[in-house]
Structure formats: structure tokens, C-alpha cells
N, CA, C and O of each residue as an XYZ file, in Angstrom:
480
protein
N     -26.317     -5.211     12.560
C     -25.939     -4.900     11.198
C     -26.046     -6.182     10.400
O     -25.565     -7.229     10.833
N     -26.677     -6.105      9.229
C     -26.902     -7.280      8.413
C     -25.633     -7.830      7.797
O     -24.648     -7.115      7.611
N     -25.675     -9.125      7.482
C     -24.522     -9.784      6.891
C     -24.120     -9.176      5.570
O     -22.931     -9.091      5.262
N     -25.087     -8.754      4.788
C     -24.807     -8.149      3.486
C     -24.032     -6.850      3.654
O     -23.098     -6.577      2.899
N     -24.424     -6.040      4.656
C     -23.739     -4.769      4.874
C     -22.311     -5.026      5.354
O     -21.389     -4.318      4.951
N     -22.118     -6.034      6.213
C     -20.778     -6.356      6.686
C     -19.884     -6.756      5.520
O     -18.731     -6.334      5.442
N     -20.417     -7.568      4.619
C     -19.641     -7.991      3.448
C     -19.275     -6.782      2.594
O     -18.147     -6.668      2.115
N     -20.246     -5.872      2.407
C     -20.003     -4.692      1.583
C     -18.938     -3.821      2.223
O     -18.019     -3.360      1.546
N     -19.055     -3.592      3.527
C     -18.075     -2.758      4.224
C     -16.692     -3.389      4.184
O     -15.695     -2.698      3.972
N     -16.630     -4.708      4.390
C     -15.348     -5.405      4.323
C     -14.728     -5.243      2.941
O     -13.532     -4.975      2.822
N     -15.532     -5.405      1.901
C     -15.016     -5.257      0.535
C     -14.509     -3.846      0.281
O     -13.456     -3.648     -0.325
N     -15.269     -2.875      0.750
C     -14.876     -1.480      0.557
C     -13.591     -1.163      1.307
O     -12.713     -0.484      0.775
N     -13.472     -1.649      2.536
C     -12.255     -1.400      3.303
C     -11.059     -2.136      2.704
O      -9.936     -1.634      2.757
N     -11.286     -3.315      2.139
C     -10.217     -4.050      1.477
C      -9.696     -3.265      0.269
O      -8.488     -3.171      0.051
N     -10.617     -2.710     -0.504
C     -10.214     -1.881     -1.644
C      -9.432     -0.673     -1.162
O      -8.420     -0.302     -1.757
N      -9.901     -0.060     -0.078
C      -9.215      1.125      0.460
C      -7.803      0.778      0.907
O      -6.864      1.534      0.660
N      -7.655     -0.365      1.565
C      -6.323     -0.760      2.025
C      -5.415     -1.072      0.843
O      -4.245     -0.688      0.839
N      -5.940     -1.754     -0.143
C      -5.128     -2.102     -1.306
C      -4.729     -0.858     -2.092
O      -3.637     -0.792     -2.657
N      -5.620      0.122     -2.123
C      -5.303      1.324     -2.880
C      -4.263      2.179     -2.180
O      -3.731      3.115     -2.778
N      -3.959      1.872     -0.908
C      -2.964      2.664     -0.195
C      -1.535      2.243     -0.535
O      -0.580      2.916     -0.147
N      -1.388      1.142     -1.251
C      -0.065      0.686     -1.660
C       0.324      1.466     -2.911
O      -0.382      1.428     -3.919
N       1.426      2.159     -2.843
C       1.864      2.970     -3.988
C       2.249      2.084     -5.160
O       2.862      1.032     -4.979
N       1.891      2.509     -6.347
C       2.254      1.801     -7.566
C       3.579      2.363     -8.037
O       3.591      3.133     -8.998
N       4.654      2.035     -7.438
C       5.967      2.593     -7.765
C       5.894      4.106     -7.566
O       5.148      4.584     -6.711
N       6.648      4.842     -8.334
C       6.614      6.295     -8.205
C       6.125      6.955     -9.490
O       6.402      8.130     -9.735
N       5.417      6.217    -10.287
C       4.849      6.743    -11.523
C       3.797      7.796    -11.176
O       2.811      7.480    -10.510
N       3.988      9.045    -11.616
C       3.049     10.103    -11.235
C       1.618      9.854    -11.734
O       0.656     10.246    -11.073
N       1.480      9.218    -12.871
C       0.134      8.914    -13.371
C      -0.527      7.893    -12.449
O      -1.703      8.025    -12.111
N       0.225      6.884    -12.048
C      -0.313      5.880    -11.132
C      -0.646      6.503     -9.784
O      -1.655      6.148     -9.174
N       0.187      7.426     -9.311
C      -0.093      8.103     -8.051
C      -1.362      8.945     -8.154
O      -2.177      8.954     -7.231
N      -1.532      9.642     -9.258
C      -2.756     10.433     -9.479
C      -3.968      9.516     -9.472
O      -4.990      9.838     -8.866
N      -3.858      8.373    -10.146
C      -4.958      7.409    -10.171
C      -5.251      6.879     -8.762
O      -6.405      6.657     -8.396
N      -4.191      6.682     -7.990
C      -4.352      6.219     -6.615
C      -5.119      7.263     -5.803
O      -6.018      6.917     -5.038
N      -4.769      8.522     -5.967
C      -5.473      9.590     -5.259
C      -6.938      9.647     -5.687
O      -7.828      9.808     -4.853
N      -7.177      9.517     -6.974
C      -8.560      9.515     -7.474
C      -9.349      8.361     -6.855
O     -10.515      8.528     -6.497
N      -8.717      7.194     -6.730
C      -9.374      6.024     -6.145
C      -9.687      6.274     -4.666
O     -10.736      5.859     -4.173
N      -8.791      6.942     -3.972
C      -9.028      7.262     -2.563
C     -10.233      8.195     -2.419
O     -11.032      8.048     -1.495
N     -10.353      9.144     -3.330
C     -11.504     10.054     -3.296
C     -12.792      9.274     -3.562
O     -13.794      9.484     -2.879
N     -12.770      8.385     -4.540
C     -13.956      7.579     -4.843
C     -14.336      6.689     -3.661
O     -15.513      6.558     -3.326
N     -13.342      6.087     -3.041
C     -13.593      5.239     -1.871
C     -14.194      6.068     -0.741
O     -15.151      5.642     -0.095
N     -13.638      7.236     -0.507
C     -14.158      8.119      0.547
C     -15.606      8.511      0.254
O     -16.439      8.540      1.159
N     -15.901      8.810     -0.995
C     -17.276      9.155     -1.360
C     -18.233      7.999     -1.068
O     -19.350      8.217     -0.597
N     -17.797      6.784     -1.344
C     -18.632      5.610     -1.060
C     -18.827      5.415      0.444
O     -19.920      5.069      0.891
N     -17.776      5.636      1.213
C     -17.886      5.532      2.669
C     -18.896      6.544      3.206
O     -19.697      6.227      4.086
N     -18.851      7.756      2.672
C     -19.789      8.796      3.109
C     -21.216      8.410      2.749
O     -22.128      8.569      3.561
N     -21.415      7.905      1.543
C     -22.766      7.488      1.144
C     -23.295      6.402      2.070
O     -24.463      6.431      2.458
N     -22.449      5.452      2.424
C     -22.863      4.382      3.329
C     -23.189      4.942      4.705
O     -24.175      4.538      5.321
N     -22.372      5.865      5.190
C     -22.629      6.473      6.503
C     -23.941      7.258      6.484
O     -24.725      7.183      7.429
N     -24.175      8.001      5.419
C     -25.412      8.777      5.315
C     -26.628      7.860      5.297
O     -27.635      8.140      5.947
N     -26.530      6.775      4.558
C     -27.633      5.811      4.493
C     -27.894      5.225      5.870
O     -29.044      5.090      6.288
N     -26.825      4.879      6.573
C     -26.958      4.308      7.901
C     -27.622      5.302      8.853
O     -28.471      4.922      9.660
N     -27.239      6.558      8.757
C     -27.815      7.580      9.630
C     -29.289      7.812      9.313
O     -30.088      8.062     10.216
N     -29.649      7.731      8.044
C     -31.052      7.915      7.666
C     -31.919      6.768      8.173
O     -33.051      6.974      8.612
N     -31.370      5.560      8.103
C     -32.153      4.378      8.467
C     -32.147      4.094      9.965
O     -33.112      3.535     10.486
N     -31.094      4.462     10.658
C     -30.933      4.102     12.072
C     -30.435      5.269     12.907
O     -29.528      5.097     13.721
N     -30.998      6.436     12.727
C     -30.455      7.636     13.369
C     -30.561      7.622     14.889
O     -29.874      8.398     15.553
N     -31.404      6.762     15.456
C     -31.559      6.727     16.905
C     -30.807      5.579     17.558
O     -30.916      5.380     18.768
N     -30.059      4.834     16.789
C     -29.341      3.674     17.298
C     -27.890      4.067     17.614
O     -27.147      4.438     16.705
N     -27.477      3.990     18.886
C     -26.104      4.385     19.247
C     -25.024      3.610     18.490
O     -23.986      4.176     18.146
N     -25.254      2.327     18.230
C     -24.264      1.537     17.492
C     -24.137      2.034     16.057
O     -23.037      2.068     15.504
N     -25.246      2.414     15.461
C     -25.206      2.962     14.106
C     -24.461      4.290     14.070
O     -23.735      4.581     13.119
N     -24.648      5.090     15.112
C     -23.926      6.362     15.185
C     -22.423      6.115     15.275
O     -21.637      6.804     14.626
N     -22.025      5.131     16.081
C     -20.603      4.805     16.202
C     -20.030      4.327     14.875
O     -18.933      4.726     14.485
N     -20.772      3.476     14.187
C     -20.297      2.977     12.900
C     -20.234      4.104     11.873
O     -19.295      4.164     11.079
N     -21.216      4.989     11.880
C     -21.197      6.129     10.960
C     -19.977      7.005     11.229
O     -19.329      7.472     10.292
N     -19.665      7.228     12.494
C     -18.471      8.013     12.831
C     -17.232      7.323     12.284
O     -16.361      7.967     11.700
N     -17.157      6.019     12.473
C     -16.006      5.261     11.955
C     -15.882      5.423     10.429
O     -14.784      5.608      9.905
N     -17.008      5.352      9.737
C     -16.979      5.511      8.278
C     -16.512      6.911      7.882
O     -15.748      7.073      6.931
N     -16.977      7.915      8.618
C     -16.539      9.285      8.326
C     -15.050      9.477      8.635
O     -14.361     10.209      7.924
N     -14.555      8.829      9.682
C     -13.124      8.903      9.989
C     -12.328      8.300      8.834
O     -11.349      8.888      8.374
N     -12.752      7.129      8.369
C     -12.062      6.478      7.255
C     -12.113      7.357      5.998
O     -11.121      7.482      5.279
N     -13.260      7.955      5.748
C     -13.401      8.836      4.583
C     -12.476     10.046      4.710
O     -11.796     10.416      3.753
N     -12.452     10.654      5.883
C     -11.589     11.809      6.101
C     -10.125     11.469      5.902
O      -9.374     12.246      5.312
N      -9.719     10.306      6.396
C      -8.331      9.872      6.206
C      -8.022      9.638      4.732
O      -6.923      9.943      4.270
N      -8.980      9.104      4.002
C      -8.775      8.884      2.567
C      -8.647     10.206      1.828
O      -7.807     10.346      0.939
N      -9.482     11.181      2.196
C      -9.383     12.498      1.563
C      -8.041     13.154      1.879
O      -7.422     13.757      1.002
N      -7.591     13.040      3.122
C      -6.311     13.621      3.501
C      -5.165     12.968      2.722
O      -4.266     13.650      2.229
N      -5.215     11.660      2.622
C      -4.190     10.935      1.873
C      -4.202     11.347      0.406
O      -3.148     11.542     -0.198
N      -5.383     11.475     -0.157
C      -5.499     11.909     -1.556
C      -4.899     13.297     -1.737
O      -4.180     13.543     -2.705
N      -5.189     14.200     -0.811
C      -4.638     15.561     -0.908
C      -3.116     15.525     -0.913
O      -2.476     16.234     -1.690
N      -2.538     14.701     -0.047
C      -1.075     14.598      0.006
C      -0.498     14.018     -1.286
O       0.553     14.453     -1.755
N      -1.181     13.057     -1.842
C      -0.717     12.488     -3.115
C      -0.840     13.532     -4.217
O       0.085     13.706     -5.011
N      -1.972     14.228     -4.272
C      -2.132     15.280     -5.280
C      -1.011     16.313     -5.171
O      -0.460     16.750     -6.181
N      -0.680     16.699     -3.937
C       0.413     17.668     -3.739
C       1.717     17.139     -4.321
O       2.501     17.893     -4.898
N       1.942     15.846     -4.165
C       3.212     15.266     -4.605
C       3.348     15.195     -6.125
O       4.460     15.072     -6.639
N       2.244     15.272     -6.839
C       2.326     15.181     -8.311
C       1.949     16.492     -8.998
O       1.760     16.541    -10.214
N       1.842     17.557     -8.194
C       1.578     18.881     -8.773
C       2.854     19.411     -9.422
O       3.939     19.003     -9.010
N       2.786     20.258    -10.371
C       1.603     20.775    -11.058
C       1.272     19.984    -12.333
O       0.273     20.264    -12.995
N       2.100     19.012    -12.667
C       1.922     18.326    -13.950
C       0.737     17.371    -13.990
O       0.111     17.206    -15.036
N       0.420     16.734    -12.849
C      -0.598     15.688    -12.867
C      -1.795     15.980    -11.968
O      -2.788     15.253    -12.007
N      -1.716     17.008    -11.181
C      -2.826     17.420    -10.317
C      -2.769     18.931    -10.154
O      -1.746     19.566    -10.408
N      -3.878     19.481     -9.729
C      -3.964     20.930     -9.562
C      -4.118     21.294     -8.085
O      -4.408     20.441     -7.246
N      -3.922     22.543     -7.798
C      -4.164     23.043     -6.452
C      -5.628     22.826     -6.075
O      -5.946     22.598     -4.908
N      -6.507     22.898     -7.055
C      -7.933     22.667     -6.794
C      -8.191     21.236     -6.333
O      -9.044     21.006     -5.477
N      -7.459     20.276     -6.893
C      -7.580     18.883     -6.426
C      -7.235     18.795     -4.940
O      -7.935     18.146     -4.163
N      -6.152     19.457     -4.566
C      -5.709     19.449     -3.164
C      -6.758     20.133     -2.288
O      -7.147     19.597     -1.251
N      -7.211     21.307     -2.702
C      -8.185     22.065     -1.911
C      -9.500     21.302     -1.761
O     -10.096     21.296     -0.684
N      -9.953     20.661     -2.838
C     -11.205     19.901     -2.774
C     -11.091     18.749     -1.780
O     -12.009     18.503     -0.997
N      -9.972     18.052     -1.814
C      -9.773     16.930     -0.894
C      -9.699     17.407      0.551
O     -10.270     16.781      1.445
N      -8.998     18.512      0.780
C      -8.897     19.048      2.135
C     -10.257     19.555      2.626
O     -10.589     19.389      3.799
N     -11.032     20.162      1.754
C     -12.367     20.634      2.141
C     -13.273     19.450      2.474
O     -14.058     19.511      3.420
N     -13.163     18.382      1.702
C     -13.957     17.186      1.981
C     -13.544     16.567      3.319
O     -14.392     16.104      4.081
N     -12.248     16.562      3.598
C     -11.767     16.058      4.882
C     -12.338     16.900      6.022
O     -12.788     16.353      7.029
N     -12.321     18.206      5.873
C     -12.850     19.099      6.908
C     -14.349     18.864      7.093
O     -14.847     18.901      8.218
N     -15.065     18.626      6.003
C     -16.501     18.335      6.105
C     -16.736     17.046      6.895
O     -17.699     16.950      7.655
N     -15.867     16.067      6.719
C     -15.970     14.820      7.492
C     -15.791     15.102      8.974
O     -16.537     14.585      9.806
N     -14.801     15.921      9.303
C     -14.549     16.266     10.703
C     -15.760     16.959     11.313
O     -16.154     16.653     12.439
N     -16.345     17.884     10.575
C     -17.511     18.612     11.077
C     -18.706     17.678     11.251
O     -19.461     17.798     12.216
N     -18.871     16.756     10.318
C     -19.981     15.808     10.414
C     -19.794     14.880     11.611
O     -20.760     14.551     12.299
N     -18.565     14.460     11.860
C     -18.281     13.616     13.030
C     -18.681     14.363     14.300
O     -19.292     13.780     15.196
N     -18.343     15.641     14.383
C     -18.715     16.441     15.558
C     -20.228     16.501     15.715
O     -20.743     16.368     16.825
N     -20.944     16.702     14.607
C     -22.405     16.770     14.662
C     -22.992     15.450     15.140
O     -23.922     15.437     15.947
N     -22.452     14.341     14.644
C     -22.945     13.023     15.062
C     -22.673     12.813     16.545
O     -23.531     12.313     17.272
N     -21.484     13.193     16.994
C     -21.144     13.045     18.415
C     -22.096     13.864     19.285
O     -22.523     13.401     20.342
N     -22.426     15.067     18.850
C     -23.341     15.911     19.602
C     -24.733     15.292     19.651
O     -25.401     15.319     20.685
N     -25.161     14.735     18.524
C     -26.466     14.070     18.456
C     -26.467     12.838     19.372
O     -27.449     12.574     20.066
N     -25.370     12.098     19.365
C     -25.262     10.887     20.176
C     -25.192     11.180     21.663
O     -25.527     10.320     22.478
N     -24.764     12.377     22.029
C     -24.651     12.741     23.449
C     -26.011     12.804     24.113
O     -26.111     12.747     25.339
N     -27.060     12.921     23.312
C     -28.414     13.027     23.887
C     -28.968     11.655     24.259
O     -30.049     11.580     24.843
N     -28.258     10.560     23.937
C     -28.742      9.215     24.281
C     -28.423      8.879     25.712
O     -28.754      7.790     26.179
């Protein structure tokens, strides 16, 4: 894995970790935190997809892609829980459902990658 990609992943994970710190109990700040988690998860998925397209036959790339999908799924789950906590005034049931569906898609993709990797 190139140095540039490591730096990018480190930066993205640093943002994800920092965004997990609650900004007091302000519901607007919590909603923004959930939105940031969704954006971070989307970026993790894009990076994993790119990695799979470029290195689909490399077992190490498959492992890293799985790790990225796990992180994305956890971010979506966390976002869903935050959205639930600020409903109905600051988030909708659709926000929760979308985050949970995205988390489930991550789980399914991880299974597909594992199945593909089993052929190595």
C-alpha cells in the first residue's frame, strides 16, 4: 500500500475518531455528528471500492477492504443511534432506516468479499 494511501486512511480514521466525541448534548450538534459519521462512512466505502477495483486479486487488499467496510458499517450504526436519540425534532425515521440499511449493505459486502477471498 502506497504512502499516500496510508496518509489518507490515517487522516480519515482520525476524523472518524474525533467525530465520535459528543459535542455536549446539543441536539443540533448531535445531528451534525451523525451526518459526519455518514459522510465518513461513505468515504470509507469509496476507498474500499477503489481498492477492490484496483487490487481485486490481492489477499491483503481484500483484508483492508473488509476492514474499511467494517469501519463504515460501525459508523452507519453509530449514526443511526444518534439519529434515534434526536428524533423526531432533529432527525427522521428515514434517517435511521437509511443508516441501518447502509450498515446492512456493508455486512453483505463483507460477506461477498470473504467468499471471494476464500478462493485464494
